[in-house]
C-alpha positions in Angstrom: 82.5 114.0 78.6 85.5 115.9 77.5 89.0 114.6 76.7 90.5 115.6 80.0 87.8 113.7 82.1 87.9 110.7 79.9 91.7 110.4 80.7 90.9 110.9 84.4 88.6 108.2 84.5 90.7 105.8 82.5 93.4 106.5 84.8 91.2 106.1 88.0 90.1 102.7 86.8 93.8 101.6 86.0 94.7 103.0 89.6 91.8 100.9 91.2 92.8 97.9 89.3 96.6 97.9 89.7 97.6 100.6 91.9 100.0 103.6 90.9 102.2 101.2 89.0 99.6 100.6 86.5 99.0 104.2 85.6 101.6 104.6 82.9 101.1 107.2 80.3 101.0 104.5 77.6 98.5 102.5 79.5 96.2 105.6 80.3 96.5 106.9 76.6 95.3 103.5 75.3 92.5 103.2 77.8 91.3 106.5 77.0 91.7 106.3 73.3 94.0 109.3 72.9 97.6 109.9 71.8 100.3 110.4 74.2 101.0 114.0 73.1 97.3 114.9 74.2 98.1 113.6 77.6 101.2 115.4 78.0 99.6 118.6 76.7 96.9 118.4 79.5 98.8 117.0 82.5 102.4 117.6 81.5 104.0 114.4 82.7 103.0 111.3 84.9 103.4 113.1 88.2 101.0 115.7 86.8 98.5 113.0 85.8 98.8 111.3 89.3 98.2 114.8 90.9 95.0 115.1 88.8 93.9 111.7 89.7 94.5 112.5 93.4 92.3 115.5 93.1 89.7 113.4 91.4 89.7 111.0 94.2 89.4 113.9 96.6 86.2 115.1 94.8 84.7 111.6 95.1 85.5 111.8 98.7 84.0 115.2 99.2 80.8 114.4 97.3 80.2 111.7 100.0 81.3 113.9 102.8 79.2 116.8 101.9 76.0 114.6 101.2 76.1 113.8 105.0 73.5 115.9 106.5 74.3 117.7 109.8 72.5 116.8 112.9 71.8 118.6 116.1 74.9 116.8 117.7 78.1 118.0 116.3 80.2 115.4 118.0 78.2 112.8 116.7 78.8 114.3 113.2 82.5 114.2 113.8 82.1 110.5 114.7 80.1 109.8 111.4 82.7 111.6 109.4 85.6 109.5 110.9 83.7 106.4 109.9 83.0 107.8 106.3 86.8 108.8 106.0 87.9 105.1 106.9 85.1 103.6 104.8 86.4 105.5 101.8 89.9 104.6 102.2 89.0 100.8 102.6 86.8 101.2 99.4 89.1 103.0 97.4 92.5 102.0 98.8 94.6 103.0 95.8 93.2 106.4 95.7 93.5 106.7 99.4 97.2 105.7 99.2 97.8 108.3 96.7 95.9 110.9 98.8 97.5 110.2 102.1 100.3 107.7 101.8 102.4 109.1 98.9 102.6 112.8 100.0 105.7 114.5 99.1 107.6 116.0 102.1 106.5 119.7 102.8 103.6 119.5 100.5 100.0 118.9 101.2 98.0 117.9 98.0 96.1 121.0 97.1 92.8 118.8 96.8 93.4 118.0 100.6 92.9 121.6 101.4 89.1 121.4 101.0 88.6 118.2 103.0 90.4 120.1 105.7 88.3 122.9 105.7 85.2 120.8 106.0 86.9 119.2 108.9 87.6 122.7 110.4 83.8 123.5 109.8 82.8 120.5 111.7 85.1 121.4 114.6 83.9 125.0 114.6 80.4 123.6 115.2 81.8 121.6 118.3 83.5 124.7 119.6 80.6 126.8 119.4 78.6 124.3 121.3 81.2 124.6 124.3 82.2 121.1 123.8 85.7 121.4 122.3 88.7 120.9 124.9 91.4 122.4 122.6 91.6 125.0 119.9 89.9 123.9 116.5 93.1 123.8 114.5 94.9 121.7 116.9 92.0 119.2 117.1 91.8 119.1 113.3 95.5 118.2 113.1 94.9 115.6 115.7 92.1 114.1 114.0 93.5 114.1 110.5 96.7 112.6 111.7 95.0 109.7 113.6 92.1 108.9 111.3 94.6 108.7 108.2 96.9 106.6 110.2 94.1 104.1 111.0 92.9 104.0 107.7 96.4 103.3 106.0 97.0 100.7 108.8 93.7 99.0 107.8 94.5 99.1 104.1 97.9 97.5 104.7 96.6 94.5 106.7 95.2 91.4 104.8 91.4 91.7 104.1 90.7 88.7 106.3 92.8 90.1 109.2 91.6 93.6 109.6 90.7 94.5 113.0 87.8 96.9 112.3 87.6 97.6 116.0 90.7 99.4 115.8 89.2 102.4 114.0 86.2 102.5 116.6 88.7 102.3 119.6 91.1 104.9 118.2 88.0 107.3 117.1 86.5 107.1 120.5 89.7 107.7 122.3 90.7 110.6 120.2 87.0 112.3 120.5 87.0 111.6 124.2 90.1 113.4 124.4 89.1 116.3 122.4 85.3 116.9 123.1 82.9 116.7 126.0 80.3 113.9 125.8 77.4 116.3 126.1 76.7 120.1 126.2 77.8 121.2 129.7 75.8 123.3 131.9 76.6 127.1 131.6 78.2 127.1 135.2 80.2 124.1 134.3 81.8 125.5 131.1 85.6 126.1 131.7 87.4 129.3 130.8 89.4 127.5 128.2 86.1 126.2 126.5 84.5 129.7 126.5 87.7 131.0 124.7 87.9 128.1 122.2 84.2 128.7 121.6 84.5 132.6 121.2 87.4 132.2 119.0 85.4 129.9 116.7 82.6 132.4 116.4 85.0 135.3 115.9 86.7 133.4 113.1 83.5 133.5 111.1 82.9 137.2 111.4 85.9 139.5 112.3 84.8 142.9 110.7 84.2 144.3 114.2 88.1 144.7 114.6 91.0 145.8 112.6 93.4 143.1 111.6 95.8 144.0 114.3 93.1 144.1 117.1 91.9 140.6 115.7 95.3 139.3 115.8 95.7 140.4 119.3 92.4 139.0 120.6 93.1 135.7 119.0 96.5 135.5 120.8 94.6 136.3 124.2 92.1 133.6 123.4 94.7 131.1 122.5 96.4 131.7 125.8 93.2 131.3 127.7 92.4 128.1 125.7 95.5 126.6 126.8 94.7 127.0 130.5 93.6 123.7 132.2 
C-alpha cells in the first residue's frame, strides 16, 4: 500500500465514522501516519482530498456494479442496477452524500462519468432489444435523477422510519414509463422504438459514415424517436 492509498483509506474511514466534517487534514494525517505537508503535496488542500475520496467511493461502487453479471433480460438488469445503487447509498451514506449530495453547481464529479457510462451501456442493451420508449441519453438522465433522489431521501430519513417501498415504487414507475415489459412482436414495434434501437446500434459503430453524415442521421433518428 503506497502513501496515497493509505491516506485515502484513512480519510474514507473517518468519513464513514463522522461524515465530511470529520475529514480534516489534521485528523487524516494522524490516522494515516503522515505529516501534513505530505497530504498537501498529494492532494493540494482539503477539497482536493475530498474529491479524491469521492473518486475512491465511486471505485467501490463500480466494483460492485461491474461484478453484476448481465442476464438475457436488459430491463431486469436495469432493475437490479437501481437496487444496487440504492443499497450502496444506504450502506455507505457518507460516501454517497459526497458523491451525489455535495455537488458543485455546473460540475459533475469526474468519477461519476464512469458510472454514467455504465448506465448508458445498460440502456443501450434495452434500446437494441426494441424495449426503450425514449432516447438512451434522456432515459439515463431520468433514471440517474430519480434513483439518486430516492437514495438521498432514504439516507436522510431516520433508520427506523425508512420506507423501503419508496425505492421499489419509484423504480417500477420510472421503468414502466421508459421501457416495455417484454420484447414486442416485430409488427408491434413503433417507429420511435425502431429509431431509438437503430441509434443505439449506430452509436457503437459509426465508421460507415462521415462525421457530418453521422450527425445528420442521428438528427433524423432523434426526430423519429420523438414521435408518439
